[in-house]
C-alpha positions in Angstrom: 71.9 120.1 72.8 70.1 118.5 75.5 68.9 116.0 72.5 72.6 115.3 71.1 73.5 115.1 74.7 71.2 112.2 75.4 71.6 110.1 72.0 75.8 110.6 73.0 74.9 108.7 76.4 72.8 106.4 74.7 74.8 104.9 71.9 78.0 105.9 73.2 78.9 104.2 76.8 82.5 105.8 77.7 80.4 109.3 77.9 78.3 108.0 81.0 81.6 107.8 82.8 83.0 111.4 81.7 79.2 112.7 82.7 78.1 111.1 86.0 81.5 109.5 87.5 80.9 106.8 89.6 81.9 106.8 93.5 84.4 104.7 95.5 83.0 101.6 96.2 84.0 102.4 99.7 82.0 105.5 100.1 78.4 103.8 98.7 76.5 101.9 101.7 75.4 98.4 100.1 72.3 98.6 102.1 70.5 102.3 101.3 72.9 103.0 98.5 73.9 106.7 100.5 77.0 108.0 101.3 78.8 106.8 104.3 82.4 106.5 106.2 84.7 104.3 104.8 85.2 101.2 106.9 89.2 101.9 106.6 88.5 105.5 108.8 89.9 107.0 105.4 89.5 107.0 101.8 93.3 106.2 100.6 91.6 103.7 97.0 89.4 104.1 94.9 88.5 100.4 93.8 88.8 98.5 96.8 85.2 98.1 99.6 86.8 99.6 103.1 89.0 102.1 101.3 92.1 101.1 102.8 95.6 103.5 101.5 97.7 101.6 99.1 101.6 102.3 97.5 100.7 100.1 94.7 97.4 100.0 92.7 95.4 97.2 93.7 97.2 96.8 96.8 94.1 97.4 99.1 92.1 94.7 97.0 94.7 92.0 97.4 94.7 92.6 101.3 91.2 92.7 101.1 91.0 89.4 99.5 93.8 88.0 101.8 91.8 89.4 105.0 88.6 87.8 103.3 90.0 84.3 103.3 91.5 84.4 106.7 87.9 85.7 108.5 86.7 82.8 107.2 89.5 80.2 108.6 89.1 82.2 111.5 85.2 81.9 112.2 85.3 78.4 110.7 87.8 77.4 113.5 85.9 79.4 115.6 83.3 77.7 115.3 84.3 73.6 115.6 85.9 75.4 119.2 82.3 77.2 120.0 83.4 80.0 120.2 82.2 83.5 119.0 82.3 87.0 120.0 79.1 87.2 121.2 80.0 84.5 123.7 82.0 86.8 126.6 80.1 85.6 128.9 81.8 82.3 129.6 84.9 84.3 129.8 83.1 86.7 132.8 81.9 83.2 134.4 85.9 81.2 134.7 84.8 78.3 132.2 87.0 78.8 130.2 90.6 77.7 131.4 93.1 80.8 131.1 96.1 77.9 131.1 94.9 76.2 127.5 95.4 78.2 124.6 93.2 79.1 122.3 93.5 77.7 118.7 92.1 80.2 117.3 94.1 83.1 118.6 97.2 80.3 117.8 95.6 79.9 113.9 95.8 83.4 113.4 98.6 84.5 115.2 100.3 81.9 113.0 98.9 83.6 110.1 99.8 86.7 111.0 103.0 85.9 111.3 103.8 84.0 107.8 102.1 87.3 106.2 105.2 89.8 108.3 107.9 87.6 107.2 106.7 88.6 103.3 106.5 92.1 103.4 108.0 94.6 105.2 105.0 96.7 107.1 103.6 94.5 110.0 100.2 93.4 110.4 99.4 96.1 112.6 99.5 98.6 109.3 96.7 96.4 107.7 93.6 98.7 107.4 91.2 95.9 106.1 91.4 93.3 108.3 89.2 94.9 110.9 86.6 95.8 108.5 86.9 92.7 107.0 86.5 90.4 110.0 83.7 92.6 111.1 81.6 92.4 107.7 82.6 88.1 107.5 81.2 88.0 111.2 77.9 90.0 110.3 77.2 88.2 107.3 77.7 84.7 108.4 76.4 85.2 111.6 72.5 85.0 110.5 74.3 81.3 108.6 75.8 80.3 112.0 72.8 80.4 114.2 70.3 78.8 111.0 72.5 75.7 110.8 72.7 75.8 115.0 68.8 75.7 115.1 68.5 72.8 112.2 71.4 70.6 114.7 69.5 71.5 117.6 66.0 70.2 116.1 67.7 67.3 114.6 69.2 66.5 118.3 65.4 67.1 119.6 64.0 64.4 117.0 66.6 62.0 117.2 66.1 61.9 121.6 
C-alpha cells in the first residue's frame, strides 16, 4: 500500500495536491516558511498574498496589483520630493511649511478618487492597500539607501 502510494505520488501529479493540499499564500511566511497571520487581518482568499476578503474570484489579487503600482508611484514621488516615512524629524522641527500642499498626498488623493468612482466600494474597505504599501517600503528602503550612498559618494568624489 505504501509502495503504491509512493509510485502514485511520483507519477500522477494531481495526487500530490489531493494528499498534501497547499497552504494559502497569505498564511506562509516567505522568509521562514512558517505559519503567520494574514497581513489583511483575516483569511478571505486563498490565492492572494494578503489574504484580503473578496466578493468575486481574483478580486483581492487585482487589488494587490493595483496597490502595488500605486505604492510604487507613491514611493517614486516621495523620493523625488525628499520625503519618506522614516523622515518624521523634519515635521517635528517645523522645517516643512504646512501651508504648502504635499505633492505625494495630492497625487495619492487623485488616484484614490479615481478608484472610488470606478466601483461602489470606498477605498477605505480595501484591505490590501496598507499591507502592500508596507511591503513596498520594506523592500525598496535598502535599494533607496544604496542609491543615496552612491549619489553621496559620487558627489564627494566630484568635489
